[in-house]
All heavy atoms as a GROMACS GRO file, in nm:
protein
  599
    1MET      N    1   0.438   1.322  -0.678
    1MET     CA    2   0.334   1.269  -0.592
    1MET      C    3   0.218   1.222  -0.679
    1MET      O    4   0.172   1.296  -0.765
    1MET     CB    5   0.288   1.378  -0.496
    1MET     CG    6   0.188   1.332  -0.397
    1MET     SD    7   0.178   1.457  -0.269
    1MET     CE    8   0.020   1.420  -0.207
    2PRO      N    9   0.168   1.102  -0.658
    2PRO     CA   10   0.061   1.051  -0.741
    2PRO      C   11  -0.067   1.130  -0.721
    2PRO      O   12  -0.098   1.175  -0.611
    2PRO     CB   13   0.041   0.906  -0.694
    2PRO     CG   14   0.142   0.879  -0.591
    2PRO     CD   15   0.215   1.006  -0.561
    3THR      N   16  -0.143   1.147  -0.828
    3THR     CA   17  -0.270   1.218  -0.818
    3THR      C   18  -0.383   1.122  -0.785
    3THR      O   19  -0.486   1.162  -0.735
    3THR     CB   20  -0.302   1.291  -0.949
    3THR    OG1   21  -0.301   1.196  -1.054
    3THR    CG2   22  -0.201   1.400  -0.976
    4ASP      N   23  -0.365   0.993  -0.812
    4ASP     CA   24  -0.466   0.892  -0.785
    4ASP      C   25  -0.447   0.840  -0.642
    4ASP      O   26  -0.349   0.776  -0.611
    4ASP     CB   27  -0.454   0.778  -0.886
    4ASP     CG   28  -0.558   0.671  -0.865
    4ASP    OD1   29  -0.656   0.697  -0.793
    4ASP    OD2   30  -0.541   0.561  -0.922
    5ARG      N   31  -0.544   0.867  -0.554
    5ARG     CA   32  -0.533   0.825  -0.414
    5ARG      C   33  -0.521   0.675  -0.398
    5ARG      O   34  -0.461   0.626  -0.304
    5ARG     CB   35  -0.653   0.874  -0.334
    5ARG     CG   36  -0.644   1.018  -0.297
    5ARG     CD   37  -0.718   1.037  -0.166
    5ARG     NE   38  -0.720   1.175  -0.124
    5ARG     CZ   39  -0.629   1.228  -0.047
    5ARG    NH1   40  -0.527   1.159  -0.007
    5ARG    NH2   41  -0.638   1.352  -0.009
    6SER      N   42  -0.580   0.597  -0.490
    6SER     CA   43  -0.575   0.452  -0.478
    6SER      C   44  -0.433   0.399  -0.496
    6SER      O   45  -0.402   0.288  -0.457
    6SER     CB   46  -0.670   0.387  -0.578
    6SER     OG   47  -0.630   0.416  -0.710
    7ALA      N   48  -0.344   0.479  -0.556
    7ALA     CA   49  -0.206   0.437  -0.578
    7ALA      C   50  -0.119   0.460  -0.455
    7ALA      O   51  -0.008   0.410  -0.448
    7ALA     CB   52  -0.147   0.511  -0.698
    8GLU      N   53  -0.170   0.536  -0.359
    8GLU     CA   54  -0.092   0.566  -0.239
    8GLU      C   55  -0.105   0.452  -0.138
    8GLU      O   56  -0.213   0.399  -0.118
    8GLU     CB   57  -0.139   0.697  -0.177
    8GLU     CG   58  -0.116   0.815  -0.269
    8GLU     CD   59  -0.153   0.945  -0.204
    8GLU    OE1   60  -0.074   0.992  -0.120
    8GLU    OE2   61  -0.260   0.997  -0.235
    9LYS      N   62   0.006   0.418  -0.073
    9LYS     CA   63   0.007   0.310   0.025
    9LYS      C   64  -0.037   0.365   0.161
    9LYS      O   65   0.013   0.467   0.207
    9LYS     CB   66   0.149   0.251   0.034
    9LYS     CG   67   0.159   0.130   0.124
    9LYS     CD   68   0.298   0.072   0.117
    9LYS     CE   69   0.310  -0.048   0.210
    9LYS     NZ   70   0.445  -0.103   0.207
   10THR      N   71  -0.128   0.293   0.225
   10THR     CA   72  -0.176   0.334   0.356
   10THR      C   73  -0.132   0.232   0.461
   10THR      O   74  -0.087   0.123   0.427
   10THR     CB   75  -0.329   0.345   0.359
   10THR    OG1   76  -0.386   0.216   0.341
   10THR    CG2   77  -0.380   0.442   0.254
   11LEU      N   78  -0.148   0.266   0.586
   11LEU     CA   79  -0.113   0.176   0.695
   11LEU      C   80  -0.195   0.047   0.687
   11LEU      O   81  -0.148  -0.059   0.725
   11LEU     CB   82  -0.137   0.246   0.829
   11LEU     CG   83  -0.089   0.175   0.954
   11LEU    CD1   84   0.061   0.142   0.944
   11LEU    CD2   85  -0.116   0.259   1.077
   12ARG      N   86  -0.311   0.056   0.631
   12ARG     CA   87  -0.398  -0.062   0.613
   12ARG      C   88  -0.334  -0.164   0.519
   12ARG      O   89  -0.362  -0.283   0.527
   12ARG     CB   90  -0.532  -0.014   0.559
   12ARG     CG   91  -0.637  -0.119   0.551
   12ARG     CD   92  -0.766  -0.055   0.507
   12ARG     NE   93  -0.868  -0.155   0.488
   12ARG     CZ   94  -0.991  -0.130   0.452
   12ARG    NH1   95  -1.028  -0.005   0.431
   12ARG    NH2   96  -1.077  -0.226   0.437
   13ASP      N   97  -0.248  -0.119   0.426
   13ASP     CA   98  -0.184  -0.205   0.327
   13ASP      C   99  -0.056  -0.272   0.376
   13ASP      O  100  -0.003  -0.359   0.308
   13ASP     CB  101  -0.151  -0.125   0.201
   13ASP     CG  102  -0.274  -0.059   0.140
   13ASP    OD1  103  -0.382  -0.122   0.143
   13ASP    OD2  104  -0.262   0.055   0.091
   14VAL      N  105  -0.006  -0.230   0.491
   14VAL     CA  106   0.121  -0.282   0.543
   14VAL      C  107   0.098  -0.422   0.601
   14VAL      O  108   0.000  -0.446   0.672
   14VAL     CB  109   0.178  -0.188   0.651
   14VAL    CG1  110   0.306  -0.243   0.711
   14VAL    CG2  111   0.202  -0.050   0.592
   15GLY      N  112   0.188  -0.514   0.571
   15GLY     CA  113   0.176  -0.651   0.618
   15GLY      C  114   0.216  -0.668   0.764
   15GLY      O  115   0.285  -0.585   0.822
   16ILE      N  116   0.173  -0.780   0.821
   16ILE     CA  117   0.206  -0.812   0.960
   16ILE      C  118   0.357  -0.828   0.974
   16ILE      O  119   0.421  -0.894   0.893
   16ILE     CB  120   0.134  -0.940   1.004
   16ILE    CG1  121  -0.016  -0.920   0.998
   16ILE    CG2  122   0.177  -0.982   1.145
   16ILE    CD1  123  -0.096  -1.047   1.019
   17GLY      N  124   0.414  -0.764   1.076
   17GLY     CA  125   0.557  -0.772   1.101
   17GLY      C  126   0.638  -0.670   1.024
   17GLY      O  127   0.759  -0.661   1.042
   18GLN      N  128   0.574  -0.590   0.940
   18GLN     CA  129   0.646  -0.488   0.862
   18GLN      C  130   0.637  -0.352   0.931
   18GLN      O  131   0.541  -0.322   1.001
   18GLN     CB  132   0.588  -0.477   0.722
   18GLN     CG  133   0.610  -0.600   0.637
   18GLN     CD  134   0.554  -0.582   0.497
   18GLN    OE1  135   0.458  -0.509   0.475
   18GLN    NE2  136   0.617  -0.649   0.402
   19THR      N  137   0.739  -0.272   0.906
   19THR     CA  138   0.744  -0.137   0.960
   19THR      C  139   0.727  -0.038   0.845
   19THR      O  140   0.780  -0.060   0.737
   19THR     CB  141   0.879  -0.112   1.030
   19THR    OG1  142   0.894  -0.208   1.136
   19THR    CG2  143   0.887   0.028   1.089
   20ALA      N  144   0.655   0.069   0.871
   20ALA     CA  145   0.635   0.173   0.771
   20ALA      C  146   0.655   0.308   0.838
   20ALA      O  147   0.638   0.323   0.959
   20ALA     CB  148   0.495   0.164   0.712
   21THR      N  149   0.691   0.408   0.757
   21THR     CA  150   0.709   0.543   0.806
   21THR      C  151   0.592   0.629   0.759
   21THR      O  152   0.557   0.627   0.641
   21THR     CB  153   0.841   0.603   0.753
   21THR    OG1  154   0.948   0.518   0.794
   21THR    CG2  155   0.864   0.743   0.809
   22VAL      N  156   0.533   0.704   0.851
   22VAL     CA  157   0.419   0.788   0.818
   22VAL      C  158   0.465   0.903   0.730
   22VAL      O  159   0.559   0.975   0.764
   22VAL     CB  160   0.352   0.843   0.947
   22VAL    CG1  161   0.238   0.937   0.912
   22VAL    CG2  162   0.304   0.729   1.034
   23ARG      N  163   0.399   0.919   0.613
   23ARG     CA  164   0.427   1.030   0.524
   23ARG      C  165   0.338   1.148   0.554
   23ARG      O  166   0.381   1.262   0.559
   23ARG     CB  167   0.410   0.990   0.377
   23ARG     CG  168   0.521   0.903   0.325
   23ARG     CD  169   0.515   0.882   0.175
   23ARG     NE  170   0.379   0.863   0.126
   23ARG     CZ  171   0.324   0.936   0.029
   23ARG    NH1  172   0.391   1.031  -0.029
   23ARG    NH2  173   0.200   0.914  -0.009
   24ARG      N  174   0.207   1.119   0.568
   24ARG     CA  175   0.112   1.224   0.604
   24ARG      C  176  -0.020   1.161   0.647
   24ARG      O  177  -0.043   1.042   0.626
   24ARG     CB  178   0.089   1.322   0.490
   24ARG     CG  179   0.017   1.268   0.371
   24ARG     CD  180   0.007   1.375   0.261
   24ARG     NE  181  -0.062   1.323   0.146
   24ARG     CZ  182  -0.193   1.336   0.125
   24ARG    NH1  183  -0.266   1.400   0.212
   24ARG    NH2  184  -0.249   1.285   0.018
   25LEU      N  185  -0.106   1.242   0.706
   25LEU     CA  186  -0.238   1.197   0.748
   25LEU      C  187  -0.340   1.253   0.650
   25LEU      O  188  -0.346   1.373   0.626
   25LEU     CB  189  -0.269   1.246   0.890
   25LEU     CG  190  -0.171   1.198   0.998
   25LEU    CD1  191  -0.207   1.260   1.132
   25LEU    CD2  192  -0.171   1.048   1.007
   26ALA      N  193  -0.421   1.164   0.592
   26ALA     CA  194  -0.519   1.205   0.493
   26ALA      C  195  -0.650   1.250   0.557
   26ALA      O  196  -0.729   1.317   0.494
   26ALA     CB  197  -0.546   1.091   0.395
   27GLY      N  198  -0.673   1.214   0.680
   27GLY     CA  199  -0.797   1.252   0.747
   27GLY      C  200  -0.801   1.401   0.776
   27GLY      O  201  -0.700   1.471   0.769
   28ALA      N  202  -0.918   1.449   0.809
   28ALA     CA  203  -0.933   1.591   0.841
   28ALA      C  204  -1.009   1.605   0.972
   28ALA      O  205  -1.076   1.511   1.017
   28ALA     CB  206  -1.008   1.662   0.729
   29GLY      N  207  -0.997   1.720   1.032
   29GLY     CA  208  -1.073   1.752   1.153
   29GLY      C  209  -1.045   1.660   1.270
   29GLY      O  210  -0.929   1.637   1.307
   30ALA      N  211  -1.152   1.604   1.326
   30ALA     CA  212  -1.143   1.524   1.448
   30ALA      C  213  -1.061   1.397   1.428
   30ALA      O  214  -0.985   1.358   1.517
   30ALA     CB  215  -1.283   1.488   1.498
   31LEU      N  216  -1.072   1.333   1.311
   31LEU     CA  217  -0.995   1.212   1.286
   31LEU      C  218  -0.845   1.240   1.286
   31LEU      O  219  -0.767   1.169   1.348
   31LEU     CB  220  -1.036   1.148   1.152
   31LEU     CG  221  -0.953   1.025   1.110
   31LEU    CD1  222  -0.964   0.914   1.214
   31LEU    CD2  223  -0.998   0.976   0.974
   32LYS      N  224  -0.805   1.346   1.218
   32LYS     CA  225  -0.663   1.382   1.212
   32LYS      C  226  -0.611   1.415   1.352
   32LYS      O  227  -0.504   1.369   1.392
   32LYS     CB  228  -0.642   1.500   1.118
   32LYS     CG  229  -0.498   1.532   1.093
   32LYS     CD  230  -0.485   1.638   0.986
   32LYS     CE  231  -0.340   1.666   0.955
   32LYS     NZ  232  -0.326   1.763   0.846
   33ARG      N  233  -0.687   1.490   1.430
   33ARG     CA  234  -0.646   1.527   1.566
   33ARG      C  235  -0.636   1.402   1.654
   33ARG      O  236  -0.542   1.387   1.731
   33ARG     CB  237  -0.748   1.625   1.626
   33ARG     CG  238  -0.732   1.658   1.771
   33ARG     CD  239  -0.599   1.710   1.817
   33ARG     NE  240  -0.545   1.817   1.738
   33ARG     CZ  241  -0.416   1.852   1.739
   33ARG    NH1  242  -0.330   1.788   1.817
   33ARG    NH2  243  -0.372   1.949   1.666
   34HIS      N  244  -0.730   1.308   1.637
   34HIS     CA  245  -0.729   1.182   1.713
   34HIS      C  246  -0.602   1.102   1.684
   34HIS      O  247  -0.535   1.054   1.776
   34HIS     CB  248  -0.854   1.102   1.678
   34HIS     CG  249  -0.865   0.969   1.744
   34HIS    ND1  250  -0.880   0.954   1.880
   34HIS    CD2  251  -0.863   0.844   1.693
   34HIS    CE1  252  -0.887   0.826   1.909
   34HIS    NE2  253  -0.876   0.756   1.797
   35LEU      N  254  -0.566   1.090   1.557
   35LEU     CA  255  -0.445   1.016   1.519
   35LEU      C  256  -0.320   1.084   1.573
   35LEU      O  257  -0.229   1.018   1.624
   35LEU     CB  258  -0.437   1.002   1.367
   35LEU     CG  259  -0.543   0.911   1.304
   35LEU    CD1  260  -0.542   0.926   1.153
   35LEU    CD2  261  -0.523   0.766   1.345
   36MET      N  262  -0.317   1.216   1.564
   36MET     CA  263  -0.200   1.290   1.614
   36MET      C  264  -0.189   1.278   1.766
   36MET      O  265  -0.080   1.266   1.820
   36MET     CB  266  -0.208   1.436   1.571
   36MET     CG  267  -0.190   1.453   1.422
   36MET     SD  268  -0.209   1.622   1.366
   36MET     CE  269  -0.059   1.693   1.430
   37ASP      N  270  -0.301   1.278   1.836
   37ASP     CA  271  -0.301   1.262   1.982
   37ASP      C  272  -0.246   1.126   2.023
   37ASP      O  273  -0.189   1.111   2.132
   37ASP     CB  274  -0.441   1.279   2.039
   37ASP     CG  275  -0.488   1.423   2.039
   37ASP    OD1  276  -0.403   1.514   2.021
   37ASP    OD2  277  -0.609   1.445   2.056
   38MET      N  278  -0.262   1.024   1.937
   38MET     CA  279  -0.211   0.890   1.966
   38MET      C  280  -0.063   0.878   1.929
   38MET      O  281  -0.004   0.772   1.948
   38MET     CB  282  -0.292   0.785   1.890
   38MET     CG  283  -0.432   0.769   1.942
   38MET     SD  284  -0.519   0.630   1.870
   38MET     CE  285  -0.551   0.688   1.705
   39GLY      N  286  -0.003   0.983   1.876
   39GLY     CA  287   0.139   0.981   1.844
   39GLY      C  288   0.170   0.947   1.700
   39GLY      O  289   0.286   0.930   1.663
   40ILE      N  290   0.069   0.936   1.615
   40ILE     CA  291   0.091   0.906   1.474
   40ILE      C  292   0.105   1.038   1.401
   40ILE      O  293   0.007   1.106   1.370
   40ILE     CB  294  -0.025   0.822   1.417
   40ILE    CG1  295  -0.037   0.691   1.495
   40ILE    CG2  296  -0.004   0.796   1.268
   40ILE    CD1  297  -0.156   0.608   1.459
   41THR      N  298   0.230   1.076   1.376
   41THR     CA  299   0.260   1.202   1.308
   41THR      C  300   0.361   1.175   1.196
   41THR      O  301   0.420   1.067   1.188
   41THR     CB  302   0.320   1.304   1.406
   41THR    OG1  303   0.436   1.247   1.467
   41THR    CG2  304   0.221   1.342   1.515
   42LYS      N  305   0.380   1.273   1.110
   42LYS     CA  306   0.472   1.261   0.998
   42LYS      C  307   0.611   1.220   1.046
   42LYS      O  308   0.664   1.276   1.141
   42LYS     CB  309   0.479   1.393   0.922
   42LYS     CG  310   0.564   1.388   0.799
   42LYS     CD  311   0.563   1.520   0.725
   42LYS     CE  312   0.652   1.514   0.604
   42LYS     NZ  313   0.648   1.640   0.530
   43GLY      N  314   0.669   1.118   0.980
   43GLY     CA  315   0.802   1.073   1.013
   43GLY      C  316   0.809   0.963   1.119
   43GLY      O  317   0.915   0.907   1.144
   44THR      N  318   0.697   0.931   1.181
   44THR     CA  319   0.693   0.829   1.286
   44THR      C  320   0.695   0.690   1.223
   44THR      O  321   0.628   0.664   1.124
   44THR     CB  322   0.564   0.843   1.370
   44THR    OG1  323   0.559   0.974   1.424
   44THR    CG2  324   0.561   0.742   1.483
   45GLU      N  325   0.773   0.599   1.283
   45GLU     CA  326   0.774   0.460   1.237
   45GLU      C  327   0.665   0.383   1.309
   45GLU      O  328   0.647   0.397   1.430
   45GLU     CB  329   0.910   0.395   1.263
   45GLU     CG  330   1.016   0.444   1.169
   45GLU     CD  331   1.140   0.356   1.170
   45GLU    OE1  332   1.145   0.258   1.247
   45GLU    OE2  333   1.230   0.387   1.092
   46VAL      N  334   0.592   0.301   1.232
   46VAL     CA  335   0.481   0.223   1.284
   46VAL      C  336   0.504   0.077   1.246
   46VAL      O  337   0.524   0.046   1.129
   46VAL     CB  338   0.347   0.272   1.227
   46VAL    CG1  339   0.232   0.190   1.281
   46VAL    CG2  340   0.326   0.419   1.258
   47LEU      N  341   0.500  -0.013   1.345
   47LEU     CA  342   0.515  -0.156   1.322
   47LEU      C  343   0.378  -0.221   1.335
   47LEU      O  344   0.310  -0.204   1.436
   47LEU     CB  345   0.610  -0.217   1.426
   47LEU     CG  346   0.614  -0.370   1.435
   47LEU    CD1  347   0.675  -0.429   1.307
   47LEU    CD2  348   0.690  -0.415   1.557
   48VAL      N  349   0.336  -0.293   1.231
   48VAL     CA  350   0.208  -0.365   1.236
   48VAL      C  351   0.236  -0.499   1.304
   48VAL      O  352   0.310  -0.582   1.253
   48VAL     CB  353   0.149  -0.386   1.094
   48VAL    CG1  354   0.021  -0.468   1.103
   48VAL    CG2  355   0.124  -0.253   1.027
   49ARG      N  356   0.178  -0.518   1.423
   49ARG     CA  357   0.203  -0.638   1.501
   49ARG      C  358   0.103  -0.749   1.473
   49ARG      O  359   0.140  -0.863   1.456
   49ARG     CB  360   0.201  -0.605   1.651
   49ARG     CG  361   0.315  -0.511   1.688
   49ARG     CD  362   0.324  -0.486   1.836
   49ARG     NE  363   0.299  -0.600   1.920
   49ARG     CZ  364   0.394  -0.685   1.962
   49ARG    NH1  365   0.517  -0.668   1.924
   49ARG    NH2  366   0.362  -0.784   2.042
   50LYS      N  367  -0.024  -0.717   1.472
   50LYS     CA  368  -0.129  -0.817   1.454
   50LYS      C  369  -0.245  -0.755   1.377
   50LYS      O  370  -0.265  -0.634   1.380
   50LYS     CB  371  -0.186  -0.864   1.588
   50LYS     CG  372  -0.090  -0.929   1.682
   50LYS     CD  373  -0.164  -0.966   1.810
   50LYS     CE  374  -0.069  -0.999   1.921
   50LYS     NZ  375  -0.137  -1.015   2.050
   51VAL      N  376  -0.323  -0.843   1.314
   51VAL     CA  377  -0.447  -0.801   1.251
   51VAL      C  378  -0.553  -0.902   1.292
   51VAL      O  379  -0.529  -1.023   1.292
   51VAL     CB  380  -0.435  -0.797   1.096
   51VAL    CG1  381  -0.566  -0.759   1.032
   51VAL    CG2  382  -0.324  -0.700   1.054
   52ALA      N  383  -0.670  -0.853   1.332
   52ALA     CA  384  -0.779  -0.942   1.372
   52ALA      C  385  -0.818  -1.031   1.254
   52ALA      O  386  -0.795  -0.995   1.139
   52ALA     CB  387  -0.897  -0.859   1.419
   53PRO      N  388  -0.879  -1.146   1.281
   53PRO     CA  389  -0.914  -1.240   1.173
   53PRO      C  390  -0.995  -1.177   1.059
   53PRO      O  391  -0.976  -1.212   0.944
   53PRO     CB  392  -0.997  -1.346   1.246
   53PRO     CG  393  -0.944  -1.345   1.384
   53PRO     CD  394  -0.910  -1.201   1.412
   54LEU      N  395  -1.082  -1.085   1.089
   54LEU     CA  396  -1.160  -1.019   0.984
   54LEU      C  397  -1.096  -0.888   0.938
   54LEU      O  398  -1.155  -0.814   0.861
   54LEU     CB  399  -1.304  -0.995   1.031
   54LEU     CG  400  -1.383  -1.122   1.061
   54LEU    CD1  401  -1.520  -1.087   1.115
   54LEU    CD2  402  -1.393  -1.210   0.939
   55GLY      N  403  -0.976  -0.860   0.986
   55GLY     CA  404  -0.902  -0.742   0.943
   55GLY      C  405  -0.930  -0.615   1.020
   55GLY      O  406  -0.874  -0.510   0.989
   56ASP      N  407  -1.015  -0.620   1.120
   56ASP     CA  408  -1.047  -0.500   1.194
   56ASP      C  409  -1.059  -0.535   1.342
   56ASP      O  410  -1.142  -0.620   1.377
   56ASP     CB  411  -1.180  -0.442   1.145
   56ASP     CG  412  -1.201  -0.298   1.184
   56ASP    OD1  413  -1.106  -0.233   1.230
   56ASP    OD2  414  -1.314  -0.249   1.168
   57PRO      N  415  -0.981  -0.483   1.431
   57PRO     CA  416  -0.880  -0.378   1.416
   57PRO      C  417  -0.739  -0.432   1.390
   57PRO      O  418  -0.718  -0.553   1.390
   57PRO     CB  419  -0.883  -0.311   1.554
   57PRO     CG  420  -0.914  -0.422   1.647
   57PRO     CD  421  -1.007  -0.514   1.572
   58LEU      N  422  -0.647  -0.339   1.369
   58LEU     CA  423  -0.505  -0.370   1.356
   58LEU      C  424  -0.437  -0.334   1.487
   58LEU      O  425  -0.476  -0.237   1.551
   58LEU     CB  426  -0.439  -0.283   1.248
   58LEU     CG  427  -0.472  -0.304   1.103
   58LEU    CD1  428  -0.597  -0.230   1.066
   58LEU    CD2  429  -0.357  -0.254   1.020
   59GLU      N  430  -0.337  -0.410   1.528
   59GLU     CA  431  -0.258  -0.375   1.644
   59GLU      C  432  -0.123  -0.329   1.594
   59GLU      O  433  -0.056  -0.402   1.521
   59GLU     CB  434  -0.242  -0.492   1.740
   59GLU     CG  435  -0.167  -0.453   1.866
   59GLU     CD  436  -0.156  -0.567   1.965
   59GLU    OE1  437  -0.256  -0.634   1.990
   59GLU    OE2  438  -0.043  -0.588   2.015
   60VAL      N  439  -0.083  -0.208   1.632
   60VAL     CA  440   0.043  -0.151   1.587
   60VAL      C  441   0.125  -0.105   1.707
   60VAL      O  442   0.072  -0.084   1.816
   60VAL     CB  443   0.019  -0.032   1.491
   60VAL    CG1  444  -0.054  -0.076   1.365
   60VAL    CG2  445  -0.058   0.080   1.558
   61THR      N  446   0.255  -0.091   1.684
   61THR     CA  447   0.344  -0.033   1.784
   61THR      C  448   0.387   0.104   1.734
   61THR      O  449   0.441   0.116   1.624
   61THR     CB  450   0.467  -0.122   1.807
   61THR    OG1  451   0.424  -0.250   1.853
   61THR    CG2  452   0.561  -0.060   1.910
   62VAL      N  453   0.359   0.206   1.813
   62VAL     CA  454   0.393   0.344   1.780
   62VAL      C  455   0.464   0.405   1.898
   62VAL      O  456   0.411   0.404   2.010
   62VAL     CB  457   0.265   0.428   1.750
   62VAL    CG1  458   0.301   0.571   1.716
   62VAL    CG2  459   0.184   0.364   1.640
   63ARG      N  460   0.584   0.455   1.876
   63ARG     CA  461   0.661   0.523   1.982
   63ARG      C  462   0.675   0.439   2.109
   63ARG      O  463   0.670   0.490   2.220
   63ARG     CB  464   0.599   0.658   2.015
   63ARG     CG  465   0.596   0.753   1.896
   63ARG     CD  466   0.533   0.885   1.933
   63ARG     NE  467   0.515   0.968   1.818
   63ARG     CZ  468   0.598   1.068   1.783
   63ARG    NH1  469   0.704   1.092   1.855
   63ARG    NH2  470   0.572   1.140   1.677
   64GLY      N  471   0.686   0.305   2.091
   64GLY     CA  472   0.710   0.217   2.203
   64GLY      C  473   0.587   0.166   2.276
   64GLY      O  474   0.600   0.098   2.376
   65TYR      N  475   0.468   0.197   2.229
   65TYR     CA  476   0.350   0.143   2.294
   65TYR      C  477   0.255   0.079   2.193
   65TYR      O  478   0.261   0.108   2.075
   65TYR     CB  479   0.277   0.250   2.378
   65TYR     CG  480   0.218   0.364   2.299
   65TYR    CD1  481   0.086   0.358   2.255
   65TYR    CD2  482   0.292   0.478   2.270
   65TYR    CE1  483   0.031   0.461   2.183
   65TYR    CE2  484   0.237   0.582   2.197
   65TYR     CZ  485   0.106   0.574   2.154
   65TYR     OH  486   0.052   0.677   2.083
   66GLU      N  487   0.169  -0.010   2.243
   66GLU     CA  488   0.075  -0.083   2.158
   66GLU      C  489  -0.052  -0.001   2.140
   66GLU      O  490  -0.099   0.064   2.232
   66GLU     CB  491   0.038  -0.217   2.223
   66GLU     CG  492   0.156  -0.303   2.258
   66GLU     CD  493   0.245  -0.337   2.141
   66GLU    OE1  494   0.191  -0.369   2.034
   66GLU    OE2  495   0.368  -0.329   2.156
   67LEU      N  496  -0.105  -0.007   2.018
   67LEU     CA  497  -0.222   0.072   1.984
   67LEU      C  498  -0.310  -0.007   1.889
   67LEU      O  499  -0.259  -0.075   1.800
   67LEU     CB  500  -0.174   0.201   1.918
   67LEU     CG  501  -0.272   0.302   1.868
   67LEU    CD1  502  -0.345   0.363   1.987
   67LEU    CD2  503  -0.199   0.411   1.793
   68SER      N  504  -0.440  -0.001   1.907
   68SER     CA  505  -0.532  -0.066   1.814
   68SER      C  506  -0.598   0.042   1.728
   68SER      O  507  -0.643   0.145   1.780
   68SER     CB  508  -0.642  -0.141   1.889
   68SER     OG  509  -0.587  -0.252   1.955
   69LEU      N  510  -0.601   0.017   1.598
   69LEU     CA  511  -0.662   0.111   1.503
   69LEU      C  512  -0.770   0.041   1.423
   69LEU      O  513  -0.752  -0.074   1.381
   69LEU     CB  514  -0.557   0.164   1.405
   69LEU     CG  515  -0.445   0.250   1.460
   69LEU    CD1  516  -0.345   0.280   1.349
   69LEU    CD2  517  -0.501   0.380   1.515
   70ARG      N  518  -0.879   0.110   1.397
   70ARG     CA  519  -0.981   0.058   1.308
   70ARG      C  520  -0.933   0.071   1.164
   70ARG      O  521  -0.843   0.148   1.133
   70ARG     CB  522  -1.111   0.136   1.326
   70ARG     CG  523  -1.172   0.122   1.463
   70ARG     CD  524  -1.303   0.195   1.470
   70ARG     NE  525  -1.289   0.329   1.416
   70ARG     CZ  526  -1.324   0.440   1.478
   70ARG    NH1  527  -1.376   0.433   1.597
   70ARG    NH2  528  -1.309   0.558   1.422
   71LYS      N  529  -0.996  -0.006   1.074
   71LYS     CA  530  -0.960  -0.001   0.932
   71LYS      C  531  -0.969   0.141   0.876
   71LYS      O  532  -0.883   0.185   0.801
   71LYS     CB  533  -1.054  -0.089   0.849
   71LYS     CG  534  -1.027  -0.235   0.853
   71LYS     CD  535  -1.125  -0.303   0.757
   71LYS     CE  536  -1.122  -0.452   0.771
   71LYS     NZ  537  -1.218  -0.515   0.680
   72GLU      N  538  -1.075   0.212   0.912
   72GLU     CA  539  -1.095   0.348   0.861
   72GLU      C  540  -0.982   0.442   0.906
   72GLU      O  541  -0.938   0.527   0.829
   72GLU     CB  542  -1.229   0.404   0.909
   72GLU     CG  543  -1.350   0.327   0.862
   72GLU     CD  544  -1.381   0.208   0.953
   72GLU    OE1  545  -1.347   0.209   1.073
   72GLU    OE2  546  -1.438   0.111   0.902
   73GLU      N  547  -0.937   0.424   1.030
   73GLU     CA  548  -0.828   0.507   1.080
   73GLU      C  549  -0.698   0.472   1.007
   73GLU      O  550  -0.624   0.562   0.966
   73GLU     CB  551  -0.810   0.487   1.231
   73GLU     CG  552  -0.925   0.535   1.313
   73GLU     CD  553  -0.918   0.494   1.459
   73GLU    OE1  554  -0.856   0.387   1.488
   73GLU    OE2  555  -0.975   0.564   1.541
   74ALA      N  556  -0.670   0.343   0.992
   74ALA     CA  557  -0.548   0.300   0.925
   74ALA      C  558  -0.545   0.344   0.779
   74ALA      O  559  -0.439   0.374   0.725
   74ALA     CB  560  -0.534   0.148   0.934
   75ALA      N  561  -0.661   0.351   0.716
   75ALA     CA  562  -0.669   0.394   0.575
   75ALA      C  563  -0.639   0.543   0.560
   75ALA      O  564  -0.608   0.589   0.450
   75ALA     CB  565  -0.804   0.360   0.517
   76SER      N  566  -0.645   0.617   0.669
   76SER     CA  567  -0.617   0.761   0.665
   76SER      C  568  -0.471   0.795   0.688
   76SER      O  569  -0.432   0.910   0.682
   76SER     CB  570  -0.701   0.833   0.772
   76SER     OG  571  -0.837   0.816   0.745
   77VAL      N  572  -0.389   0.693   0.716
   77VAL     CA  573  -0.246   0.714   0.742
   77VAL      C  574  -0.167   0.671   0.619
   77VAL      O  575  -0.157   0.552   0.589
   77VAL     CB  576  -0.200   0.635   0.867
   77VAL    CG1  577  -0.052   0.658   0.893
   77VAL    CG2  578  -0.284   0.671   0.988
   78LEU      N  579  -0.114   0.767   0.546
   78LEU     CA  580  -0.035   0.738   0.427
   78LEU      C  581   0.110   0.711   0.467
   78LEU      O  582   0.168   0.787   0.545
   78LEU     CB  583  -0.041   0.854   0.328
   78LEU     CG  584  -0.183   0.884   0.277
   78LEU    CD1  585  -0.190   1.021   0.218
   78LEU    CD2  586  -0.225   0.779   0.178
   79VAL      N  587   0.165   0.600   0.418
   79VAL     CA  588   0.298   0.557   0.461
   79VAL      C  589   0.389   0.532   0.340
   79VAL      O  590   0.344   0.524   0.227
   79VAL     CB  591   0.290   0.426   0.545
   79VAL    CG1  592   0.212   0.451   0.672
   79VAL    CG2  593   0.230   0.312   0.467
   80SER      N  594   0.517   0.518   0.369
   80SER     CA  595   0.614   0.482   0.265
   80SER      C  596   0.695   0.363   0.313
   80SER      O  597   0.693   0.326   0.427
   80SER     CB  598   0.706   0.598   0.235
   80SER     OG  599   0.771   0.645   0.350
   0.00000   0.00000   0.00000
């Protein structure tokens, strides 16, 4: 596992139309609970459907439903 966080791929780095699998959630406390409540948990596949013109928010498909995430939230989701 890399020790440098900048080397880890996050949901924010995934391109439009690509699918990624959640490895872990880097956020803590309320942010982590918020992401888990939306169905973003370890092992879940996430499809990036759209990104707003300025990059915030992202529209993703998680567990069969559409979800919008802010850049900060997407940066807390580590994917492979």
